[in-house]
C-alpha positions as CSV (number, residue, x, y, z in Angstrom):
1,M,4.6,6.6,-14.7
2,L,5.7,5.2,-11.5
3,Y,6.6,1.6,-10.1
4,E,7.9,0.7,-6.7
5,F,9.6,-2.3,-5.7
6,P,10.1,-3.2,-1.9
7,F,13.1,-4.5,-0.5
8,N,12.1,-6.3,2.4
9,E,8.6,-8.0,3.6
10,R,7.2,-5.4,6.1
11,I,7.4,-2.4,3.3
12,R,6.0,-5.0,1.2
13,T,3.0,-5.4,3.4
14,Y,2.5,-1.9,3.8
15,L,2.7,-1.0,0.1
16,R,-0.2,-4.3,-0.4
17,L,-2.3,-2.4,2.6
18,E,-1.8,0.7,1.0
19,H,-2.9,-0.7,-2.5
20,L,-5.9,-1.8,-0.7
21,L,-7.0,0.7,1.3
22,R,-6.9,3.3,-1.4
23,R,-9.1,0.9,-3.6
24,L,-11.5,0.7,-0.9
25,S,-11.3,4.6,-0.6
26,V,-12.6,4.9,-4.2
27,L,-15.3,1.9,-4.3
28,V,-17.2,2.7,-1.2
29,P,-18.9,6.3,-2.2
30,R,-20.0,4.6,-5.8
31,E,-23.5,3.6,-5.7
32,Q,-23.6,0.8,-8.3
33,P,-23.6,-3.0,-6.2
34,I,-21.2,-4.2,-8.6
35,D,-18.7,-1.6,-6.7
36,H,-19.8,-2.7,-3.3
37,H,-19.4,-6.0,-4.1
38,Y,-15.7,-5.4,-4.9
39,A,-15.4,-3.2,-2.1
40,L,-16.6,-6.2,0.8
41,A,-13.7,-8.0,-1.5
42,T,-11.3,-6.0,-0.7
43,M,-12.5,-5.5,3.0
44,F,-11.9,-9.2,3.1
45,E,-8.3,-9.0,1.4
46,I,-7.2,-6.5,3.8
47,I,-8.1,-8.8,6.5
48,E,-6.0,-11.5,4.7
49,V,-3.0,-9.1,4.2
50,S,-3.4,-7.7,7.8
51,A,-3.5,-11.3,9.7
52,R,0.5,-10.9,10.1
53,S,0.7,-11.4,13.8
54,D,3.8,-9.1,14.1
55,L,2.1,-6.3,11.6
56,K,1.5,-4.1,14.7
57,T,4.4,-4.2,16.0
58,D,6.5,-3.3,13.2
59,L,4.6,-0.6,12.5
60,L,4.4,0.6,16.1
61,K,8.6,0.7,16.1
62,D,8.5,2.6,12.5
63,L,6.5,5.2,14.3
64,E,8.5,5.4,17.2
65,R,11.9,5.0,15.1
66,H,10.7,8.1,12.7
67,K,10.0,9.9,15.9
68,Q,12.7,9.7,17.5
69,I,14.7,10.5,14.2
70,L,12.7,13.8,13.6
71,N,13.6,15.1,17.0
72,G,17.0,14.8,16.1
73,Y,16.1,18.1,14.2
74,R,14.9,20.3,16.6
75,D,16.6,23.6,17.2
76,N,17.9,23.2,14.1
77,P,18.3,26.8,12.2
78,H,17.5,25.3,8.7
79,I,14.1,23.5,9.6
80,A,11.1,24.6,9.8
81,Q,10.1,23.9,13.5
82,S,6.0,24.6,13.3
83,V,6.4,22.0,10.3
84,L,8.3,19.6,12.2
85,D,5.9,19.6,15.3
86,G,3.0,18.8,13.2
87,I,5.0,16.1,11.6
88,I,6.0,14.4,15.2
89,A,2.7,15.2,17.0
90,Q,0.6,13.1,13.1
91,L,3.2,10.2,14.6
92,D,2.2,10.5,18.0
93,A,-1.7,10.5,17.0
94,C,-0.5,7.3,15.1
95,F,1.3,5.6,17.3
96,A,-2.1,6.2,19.8
97,S,-4.5,4.9,18.3
98,L,-2.8,2.0,16.7
99,H,-1.7,1.4,20.5
100,E,-5.0,1.4,21.9
101,Q,-6.5,-1.0,19.2
102,H,-6.7,-4.4,21.0
103,S,-7.8,-6.3,18.4
104,K,-6.4,-7.2,14.9
105,A,-7.8,-4.6,12.0
106,G,-10.7,-6.0,10.9
107,Q,-12.1,-8.1,14.1
108,E,-15.6,-6.7,13.9
109,L,-16.0,-8.0,10.8
110,I,-14.8,-11.3,11.5
111,E,-17.0,-11.9,14.1
112,H,-19.8,-10.2,12.3
113,E,-21.6,-13.7,11.8
114,W,-23.1,-12.0,8.5
115,L,-20.0,-11.1,6.8
116,S,-18.1,-14.0,8.1
117,S,-20.9,-16.2,5.9
118,L,-20.1,-13.9,3.1
119,R,-16.4,-13.6,3.5
120,S,-16.2,-18.0,3.1
121,R,-18.2,-17.9,-0.2
122,F,-16.2,-15.1,-1.8
123,T,-13.4,-17.3,-2.5
124,M,-15.4,-19.7,-4.4
125,P,-15.9,-18.8,-8.2
126,G,-19.6,-17.5,-8.5
127,G,-20.0,-18.5,-4.9
128,T,-22.0,-15.2,-4.4
129,C,-25.2,-15.7,-6.8
130,E,-28.4,-14.8,-5.9
131,F,-29.7,-18.4,-5.4
132,D,-26.5,-19.2,-3.1
133,L,-26.9,-15.9,-1.1
134,P,-30.3,-14.5,-1.5
135,V,-29.5,-12.2,1.8
136,Y,-26.7,-10.8,0.0
137,H,-28.7,-10.6,-3.0
138,A,-31.1,-8.6,-1.1
139,W,-29.1,-5.7,0.3
140,Q,-27.2,-5.2,-3.4
141,H,-30.2,-3.7,-4.1
142,L,-30.9,-1.7,-1.1
143,P,-30.5,2.0,-1.9
144,P,-27.2,3.1,-2.3
145,T,-26.9,5.0,0.4
146,R,-27.7,2.6,2.8
147,R,-24.9,0.3,1.5
148,I,-23.0,3.0,1.2
149,A,-23.1,4.0,5.0
150,D,-22.8,0.2,6.0
151,L,-19.7,0.1,3.9
152,E,-18.1,3.2,5.7
153,R,-19.0,2.0,9.2
154,W,-17.1,-1.6,8.3
155,A,-14.1,0.5,6.9
156,Q,-13.6,2.3,9.9
157,S,-12.1,-1.2,11.3
158,F,-9.5,-0.1,9.4
159,A,-8.8,3.3,10.3
160,P,-6.1,2.9,13.0
161,L,-4.2,0.8,10.6
162,A,-5.0,3.2,7.8
163,E,-3.2,6.3,8.9
164,P,0.1,4.6,10.1
165,V,0.3,2.8,6.7
166,Y,-0.2,6.1,4.9
167,M,2.1,8.0,7.4
168,L,5.1,5.6,7.2
169,L,4.8,5.2,3.5
170,R,4.8,9.1,2.6
171,L,7.6,9.7,4.9
172,L,10.0,7.2,3.5
173,R,9.0,8.1,0.0
174,D,9.9,11.8,0.9
175,A,12.7,10.5,2.0
176,S,14.7,10.7,-1.2
177,G,14.9,12.7,-4.1
178,W,14.9,11.9,-7.6
179,Q,18.0,11.2,-10.1
180,K,18.0,11.2,-14.2
181,V,20.1,8.0,-15.0
182,A,20.3,5.7,-18.1
183,A,20.1,2.0,-18.6
184,V,22.4,1.6,-21.1
185,G,21.4,-1.7,-23.4
186,G,18.2,-1.7,-21.6
187,V,19.5,-2.6,-17.7
188,F,20.4,-0.7,-15.4
189,Q,22.5,-1.4,-12.0
190,Q,23.3,0.4,-8.9
191,N,25.8,-0.3,-5.9
192,L,24.7,0.6,-2.6
193,P,26.6,2.0,-0.5
194,Q,27.7,-0.4,2.6
195,G,26.4,0.6,5.8
196,R,23.1,2.0,5.0
197,T,19.9,0.0,5.0
198,F,17.1,0.9,1.7
199,Q,14.2,-0.2,1.8
200,L,12.2,1.0,-1.4
201,L,13.6,2.0,-5.1
202,R,10.6,4.3,-7.3
203,L,11.0,4.7,-10.5
204,R,9.4,7.0,-13.2
205,I,9.5,6.8,-16.6
206,D,7.4,8.0,-19.7
207,P,4.8,5.4,-20.6
208,S,5.0,6.8,-24.3
209,R,8.1,4.6,-24.3
210,G,6.0,1.5,-24.2
211,L,8.3,-0.7,-22.0
212,V,7.9,-2.2,-18.7
213,P,10.8,-2.4,-15.7
214,E,11.8,-5.5,-14.3
215,M,13.1,-4.5,-10.9
216,S,15.1,-6.4,-7.8
217,G,17.6,-5.5,-5.3
218,N,19.2,-6.7,-2.1
219,R,21.3,-4.8,0.5
220,L,24.4,-4.4,-2.0
221,L,22.6,-3.9,-5.3
222,A,19.6,-2.4,-7.3
223,S,18.9,-3.6,-10.2
224,V,16.7,-2.4,-13.0
225,R,16.0,-4.1,-16.8
226,F,13.8,-3.2,-19.2
227,L,11.2,-5.4,-21.4
228,E,9.2,-4.6,-24.0
229,P,5.6,-6.3,-24.8
230,G,5.3,-8.5,-27.8
231,E,2.9,-10.7,-29.5
232,N,0.8,-12.7,-27.3
233,G,1.9,-10.6,-23.9
234,R,5.3,-12.1,-24.2
235,L,8.0,-9.7,-23.1
236,A,11.3,-9.6,-24.5
237,Q,14.6,-7.9,-23.3
238,W,14.9,-4.2,-24.8
239,P,18.1,-3.8,-26.7
240,G,18.3,0.0,-26.5
241,D,19.4,2.7,-24.0
242,V,16.4,4.0,-21.4
243,N,16.6,7.4,-20.1
244,F,14.3,7.0,-16.5
245,E,14.1,8.6,-13.5
246,V,14.9,6.9,-9.7
247,A,14.9,7.3,-6.2
248,L,16.1,5.0,-3.6
249,S,14.9,5.6,0.4
């Protein structure tokens, strides 16, 4: 089982967006009205998370930074130049697509009168009942192909945002290898080297252990504490040793 912990707000936002975008990609192709209801709810969540005014700037800066780092590997005999060129081309495509988007992600949905009215009702408990929104009730009973086509068209508004998020997180995850470590008495701590900034802590553990990692970190220290779910869902410190894998990038 994989767990991830972001060290800063920027990566935290990227992970939230990735989580929502992947959920949306699963829900849209389905045919049941309830799946499409939650697909719309997910779109509205993406709008909320991507509302940060500096999100586009952060993405563009990160794309450019990775491009500069990779350009430094040109003519390195240990690097497959064709693979390097392909990754840089993907970064350029992400940069161009995002740079050309002059409005915020989901702006078309915000300006869509019907979707805007739905969005305000989605925040109310039971606010989308058929007696409150008969038009929405009718949409849910359209043929699945019609609803899927609508959702795919609306989801295109997120495409310039989705690709950079996927790309940057993939590069971040690929930047480090896995290490086998042990948490003595259920606690693991690792001092981080000075002069290097880490952004993401990743952890893999055998799910059959039934343990839940509580992760934290700053620029000096990464820490993991393993907890065991007990009665009534309460978590208690695990007293034994735990073998697991960790990656820092």
